N, CA, C and O atoms as CSV, one atom per row, in Angstrom:
chain,resi,resn,atom,element,x,y,z
A,1,MET,N,N,-9.121,-84.674,-33.375
A,1,MET,CA,C,-7.630,-84.434,-33.425
A,1,MET,C,C,-7.103,-83.172,-33.089
A,1,MET,O,O,-7.696,-82.193,-33.544
A,2,GLU,N,N,-6.018,-82.981,-32.320
A,2,GLU,CA,C,-5.159,-81.813,-31.946
A,2,GLU,C,C,-4.110,-81.826,-31.864
A,2,GLU,O,O,-3.524,-82.905,-31.775
A,3,GLY,N,N,-3.448,-80.662,-31.859
A,3,GLY,CA,C,-1.810,-80.399,-31.198
A,3,GLY,C,C,-1.196,-80.881,-31.975
A,3,GLY,O,O,-1.299,-80.615,-33.173
A,4,CYS,N,N,0.059,-82.197,-31.207
A,4,CYS,CA,C,0.815,-82.688,-32.012
A,4,CYS,C,C,0.393,-83.763,-32.682
A,4,CYS,O,O,0.886,-83.922,-33.798
A,5,LYS,N,N,-0.478,-84.633,-32.257
A,5,LYS,CA,C,-1.120,-85.621,-33.443
A,5,LYS,C,C,-1.668,-85.047,-34.789
A,5,LYS,O,O,-1.603,-85.862,-35.709
A,6,LEU,N,N,-2.220,-83.769,-35.129
A,6,LEU,CA,C,-2.466,-83.571,-36.012
A,6,LEU,C,C,-1.147,-82.729,-37.052
A,6,LEU,O,O,-1.208,-82.866,-38.274
A,7,MET,N,N,-0.316,-82.110,-36.585
A,7,MET,CA,C,0.684,-81.797,-36.624
A,7,MET,C,C,1.858,-82.543,-37.348
A,7,MET,O,O,2.513,-82.189,-38.329
A,8,CYS,N,N,1.940,-83.802,-36.498
A,8,CYS,CA,C,2.650,-84.415,-37.050
A,8,CYS,C,C,1.767,-85.947,-37.919
A,8,CYS,O,O,2.154,-87.115,-37.925
A,9,CYS,N,N,0.734,-85.454,-38.455
A,9,CYS,CA,C,0.091,-86.534,-39.269
A,9,CYS,C,C,-0.067,-87.620,-38.888
A,9,CYS,O,O,-0.139,-88.386,-39.849
A,10,GLY,N,N,-0.190,-88.246,-37.694
A,10,GLY,CA,C,-0.709,-89.254,-36.587
A,10,GLY,C,C,0.607,-90.120,-37.034
A,10,GLY,O,O,0.342,-91.274,-37.370
A,11,ARG,N,N,1.829,-89.782,-37.082
A,11,ARG,CA,C,3.195,-90.763,-37.094
A,11,ARG,C,C,3.658,-91.162,-35.910
A,11,ARG,O,O,4.317,-92.176,-35.679
A,12,GLY,N,N,3.082,-89.844,-34.714
A,12,GLY,CA,C,3.247,-89.902,-33.348
A,12,GLY,C,C,4.663,-89.158,-33.193
A,12,GLY,O,O,5.515,-88.827,-34.017
A,13,PHE,N,N,4.571,-89.039,-31.902
A,13,PHE,CA,C,5.711,-87.934,-31.535
A,13,PHE,C,C,6.282,-88.161,-30.229
A,13,PHE,O,O,5.570,-88.610,-29.330
A,14,ASN,N,N,7.877,-87.811,-29.981
A,14,ASN,CA,C,8.438,-87.684,-28.520
A,14,ASN,C,C,8.491,-86.604,-28.506
A,14,ASN,O,O,8.473,-85.691,-29.331
A,15,LYS,N,N,8.607,-86.789,-26.827
A,15,LYS,CA,C,8.681,-85.402,-25.840
A,15,LYS,C,C,9.826,-85.846,-24.869
A,15,LYS,O,O,10.031,-86.913,-24.291
A,16,ARG,N,N,10.521,-84.619,-24.893
A,16,ARG,CA,C,11.474,-84.606,-23.699
A,16,ARG,C,C,11.674,-83.161,-23.070
A,16,ARG,O,O,11.563,-82.046,-23.580
A,17,ARG,N,N,11.985,-83.543,-21.868
A,17,ARG,CA,C,12.158,-82.083,-20.794
A,17,ARG,C,C,13.660,-81.584,-20.799
A,17,ARG,O,O,14.646,-82.272,-20.532
A,18,ILE,N,N,13.638,-80.385,-21.121
A,18,ILE,CA,C,14.751,-79.746,-21.229
A,18,ILE,C,C,15.046,-78.489,-20.213
A,18,ILE,O,O,14.158,-77.659,-20.021
A,19,ILE,N,N,16.122,-78.397,-19.671
A,19,ILE,CA,C,16.294,-77.008,-18.921
A,19,ILE,C,C,17.586,-76.164,-20.013
A,19,ILE,O,O,18.647,-76.373,-20.602
A,20,VAL,N,N,16.731,-75.289,-19.779
A,20,VAL,CA,C,17.500,-73.972,-20.622
A,20,VAL,C,C,17.630,-72.442,-19.576
A,20,VAL,O,O,16.873,-72.150,-18.650
A,21,GLN,N,N,18.675,-71.738,-20.012
A,21,GLN,CA,C,18.830,-71.073,-19.458
A,21,GLN,C,C,18.107,-69.319,-20.205
A,21,GLN,O,O,18.198,-68.949,-21.376
A,22,GLU,N,N,17.582,-68.728,-19.283
A,22,GLU,CA,C,16.754,-67.403,-20.079
A,22,GLU,C,C,17.202,-66.242,-19.076
A,22,GLU,O,O,17.524,-66.412,-17.900
A,23,GLN,N,N,17.161,-65.043,-19.761
A,23,GLN,CA,C,17.146,-63.736,-18.925
A,23,GLN,C,C,15.763,-63.658,-18.375
A,23,GLN,O,O,14.693,-63.909,-18.929
A,24,CYS,N,N,16.080,-63.162,-16.886
A,24,CYS,CA,C,14.803,-62.876,-16.334
A,24,CYS,C,C,14.706,-61.827,-15.264
A,24,CYS,O,O,15.831,-61.592,-14.823
A,25,HIS,N,N,13.842,-61.170,-14.734
A,25,HIS,CA,C,13.518,-60.466,-13.791
A,25,HIS,C,C,14.552,-59.107,-13.960
A,25,HIS,O,O,15.287,-58.529,-13.158
A,26,CYS,N,N,14.184,-58.855,-15.655
A,26,CYS,CA,C,14.621,-57.592,-15.854
A,26,CYS,C,C,14.200,-56.376,-15.850
A,26,CYS,O,O,13.035,-56.015,-16.017
A,27,LYS,N,N,15.012,-55.797,-15.685
A,27,LYS,CA,C,14.807,-54.037,-15.033
A,27,LYS,C,C,15.301,-52.608,-15.674
A,27,LYS,O,O,16.439,-52.246,-15.973
A,28,PHE,N,N,14.421,-52.131,-15.747
A,28,PHE,CA,C,15.183,-50.658,-16.740
A,28,PHE,C,C,15.429,-49.936,-15.875
A,28,PHE,O,O,14.650,-49.599,-14.983
A,29,HIS,N,N,16.834,-49.509,-16.050
A,29,HIS,CA,C,17.695,-48.331,-15.331
A,29,HIS,C,C,17.864,-46.995,-15.964
A,29,HIS,O,O,18.219,-46.936,-17.142
A,30,TRP,N,N,17.690,-46.166,-15.430
A,30,TRP,CA,C,17.563,-44.584,-16.158
A,30,TRP,C,C,18.921,-44.538,-16.235
A,30,TRP,O,O,19.586,-45.064,-15.343
A,31,CYS,N,N,19.545,-43.883,-17.345
A,31,CYS,CA,C,19.327,-43.777,-18.713
A,31,CYS,C,C,19.354,-44.961,-19.395
A,31,CYS,O,O,20.535,-45.206,-19.640
A,32,CYS,N,N,18.827,-45.591,-19.711
A,32,CYS,CA,C,19.081,-46.696,-20.999
A,32,CYS,C,C,19.428,-47.684,-21.085
A,32,CYS,O,O,19.576,-48.099,-22.235
A,33,THR,N,N,19.725,-48.540,-20.026
A,33,THR,CA,C,20.114,-49.624,-19.886
A,33,THR,C,C,18.855,-50.581,-19.107
A,33,THR,O,O,17.916,-50.274,-18.373
A,34,VAL,N,N,19.342,-51.852,-19.654
A,34,VAL,CA,C,17.961,-53.007,-19.072
A,34,VAL,C,C,19.134,-53.959,-18.122
A,34,VAL,O,O,20.167,-54.165,-18.758
A,35,ARG,N,N,19.120,-54.389,-17.105
A,35,ARG,CA,C,19.553,-55.566,-16.330
A,35,ARG,C,C,18.864,-56.603,-16.176
A,35,ARG,O,O,17.682,-56.479,-15.856
A,36,CYS,N,N,19.322,-57.627,-16.327
A,36,CYS,CA,C,18.451,-59.050,-16.092
A,36,CYS,C,C,19.394,-59.887,-15.326
A,36,CYS,O,O,20.622,-59.834,-15.248
A,37,GLN,N,N,18.197,-60.973,-14.570
A,37,GLN,CA,C,18.930,-62.068,-14.140
A,37,GLN,C,C,19.507,-63.345,-15.119
A,37,GLN,O,O,19.411,-63.013,-16.300
A,38,THR,N,N,19.998,-64.521,-14.976
A,38,THR,CA,C,19.733,-65.560,-15.736
A,38,THR,C,C,18.911,-66.514,-14.742
A,38,THR,O,O,19.129,-66.470,-13.531
A,39,CYS,N,N,18.083,-67.265,-15.226
A,39,CYS,CA,C,17.069,-68.200,-14.788
A,39,CYS,C,C,17.283,-69.511,-15.612
A,39,CYS,O,O,17.423,-69.541,-16.835
A,40,LEU,N,N,17.288,-70.546,-14.810
A,40,LEU,CA,C,17.155,-71.568,-15.500
A,40,LEU,C,C,15.551,-72.186,-15.541
A,40,LEU,O,O,14.891,-71.885,-14.547
A,41,VAL,N,N,14.989,-72.853,-16.373
A,41,VAL,CA,C,13.395,-72.688,-16.871
A,41,VAL,C,C,13.115,-74.113,-17.498
A,41,VAL,O,O,13.273,-74.413,-18.681
A,42,GLU,N,N,12.764,-74.757,-16.700
A,42,GLU,CA,C,12.622,-76.525,-17.507
A,42,GLU,C,C,10.967,-75.916,-18.866
A,42,GLU,O,O,10.117,-75.053,-18.642
A,43,LYS,N,N,11.103,-76.678,-19.950
A,43,LYS,CA,C,10.432,-76.855,-20.805
A,43,LYS,C,C,10.526,-77.717,-21.464
A,43,LYS,O,O,11.540,-78.399,-21.613
A,44,ASP,N,N,9.099,-77.908,-22.186
A,44,ASP,CA,C,8.936,-79.518,-22.687
A,44,ASP,C,C,9.265,-79.470,-24.215
A,44,ASP,O,O,8.935,-78.428,-24.782
A,45,GLU,N,N,9.766,-80.277,-24.839
A,45,GLU,CA,C,10.118,-80.159,-26.193
A,45,GLU,C,C,9.433,-81.401,-27.043
A,45,GLU,O,O,9.321,-82.476,-26.453
A,46,THR,N,N,9.012,-81.303,-28.286
A,46,THR,CA,C,8.173,-82.335,-28.849
A,46,THR,C,C,8.468,-82.620,-30.211
A,46,THR,O,O,8.084,-81.713,-30.950
A,47,PHE,N,N,9.024,-83.579,-30.805
A,47,PHE,CA,C,9.462,-84.286,-31.937
A,47,PHE,C,C,8.520,-85.025,-32.392
A,47,PHE,O,O,7.873,-85.771,-31.657
A,48,CYS,N,N,8.268,-84.888,-33.980
A,48,CYS,CA,C,7.613,-85.992,-34.811
A,48,CYS,C,C,8.607,-86.829,-35.302
A,48,CYS,O,O,9.762,-86.645,-35.687
A,49,LYS,N,N,7.686,-88.043,-35.168
A,49,LYS,CA,C,8.893,-89.100,-35.276
A,49,LYS,C,C,8.749,-89.532,-37.052
A,49,LYS,O,O,9.524,-90.346,-37.555
């Protein structure tokens, strides 16, 4: 037994896919600022029952 089965103590779990905004393609600009783009990223979330 591993992963979600173990962490949820055998009660089962639900998964869902979400889309979140994250900073990406960050670049350092001289001197002392960082500029990033905003990207949409798909992630899986898992919840114990």
